[in-house]
C-alpha angles and dihedrals in degrees: 000000000000093000091049095063103022095093091051093060095066093073098035130101120216090282090058092054089047090052092052092050090047089055087052092050093105089059127075114274111264116199093193092054088052092048091050092047090053091049095047093055093054093040089058092049091051093047094233116184120250094255093054092047092050091049098048101042093064133046116263091221138004134180130206120188145165118237114206105202129186108231126212091256091058096255125121119237123189117220126189120236138184139194119186125188106194102181135341102180093119096041145304115340113262129194146116134267114232130197110209134147092225098045116143134187091240091055091051090047091052093047091049090053092048088050089057091055092041093055091045096048089050086049093235121157091240140099131218131275139150140186140193147177124209102234142105114239089195087072099040130082119233089254091054091048090050090052090052091050093051093044089051092053092047088059097046105029094108092052102049132056144130092286098033115037126349116198126201139181120290136160111357094352126105145184089281092058089049092051092053088050093047091050093050092048092050092048090052095046097036104232146060115289107163090163093066092083138020134205089062122155110276093243091056101050101294123137126252108241095031094110091056098036105095096042094043090047091056090056095042086060091043091050091054091048091052090047091055089048089050091236120143111228088222088068094054136085128195145198120214131204110214134017101220127113097296095046095046095052093041087056090047094054093040088056090049092056089049105264126134125222114207102176140030131177130207141171117261110216095196096052095031093227139092126256133193121222116205134190113168095205090055135280120268103231095199096053093045091050089054091060097042128099125225092268094057096260114148117218104244099209095045093047091051091049087056092057103265121139113227119211139152121314094247095060094085090077094050098059122121095243139132097230133038119196115190103197103162130071133334124275094034099132113052141157088273096061104022091086090060093064112114121253086235094069113109103168138028112198109194109218093164126066113262098347096154125065121216091253091056091043090056091051092052090048091055092046093050095241111155109233117197099207121234099244089055102035098044096038089106089088097055091039090057089043088057089051089051091049090052091050093047095047092049097038090237134133131210127200117249094250090055093049093049091045090053090046093051091048095049094045091048091050092049092049091049091052093052095042091050091050090049093053096041095051097027090241134158108256093247090051091048092051091048091048093055095043098044092045090053095049093043090051091051091051090049094049091050089054094242094127 
């Protein structure tokens, strides 16, 4: 299906891409098809040669493997795992490993491609990679999760490393998962290699500030956007999708710069559906954290006793706010719900990866809503991962204030580059970010003599 419409995209504006995806609406959503469509549009604008296009629209390497794991009841269950290295022309591949029951290889391919652009737009000497295991940690003991982590590394240990491919945590994985993986890698290779993985616990080679980095980075970019718009953050209110790590720290930093969050949504494991929690005078982050589980699920009864109104999980997008922050999973804002966004919304800051479909993007472009694209807005995580990697490879340790200062400076610089490109060429922010990122990666491939 991708090959059937790929050639059409070169000559199409946003509306053309939207039309193609509308024609595909009767088919299952494919994140990789969307990632390729976004790439093809910019590649055409840049006038990239055929060889470069063919190289960059597919992963350079991908691995599929079966993970036989001993379960607590003594049985053996086989899980499926993936690792995709999209491009490493600018440096070692970089990207998280996610545990999710609905993981697919096409999602991992898309995320690895987006990681390539994310690292490039942040001007990091890294390429893009991603990994995943089809499993549900909610239904696994910690011992079973450890067994999955170690089985995963046994399959991939020859194909990752400090100078080759550096994984990190992602959806439903944590520093503990990374530490199990690091330990297995070091046992296999017989030495200490803390730079092989990032997102580690601080006491085991992790970086101070890493926990906050992605969420803080979203708001660093948002702060710069508001500054350009001459809007005081104190005069803004926001609604946030998700209440995991990214969302919580985005809210924390947004509160620090003076903004008020009035709604958050989260997934309820017991009811197997999302809910939105609303308090018009502003949520209290500390009290909500106190009634939240480790997966970001808010306890319904306790939240309601604290004065929050609970409603359906789609309500977060319908609030009369200035800022929307989608900080959950991809494909969250579509043609079906984009029309429910309030006329008051000025900015959408994408904390999640790929939360907005091309159809919705086109609608926001027409409405004049400023979208801070995911691979710019949420690049704080990979930027801090890079800082952790540098520390681990040099056996050095920075204080938290120094890490966050470096993070702020690098995110501000990345935003300035994209904003300047958008103004200079009269581009949509996402197109400007893609233009910078793809041009940098294409240039690296050319200078290496690959194309």
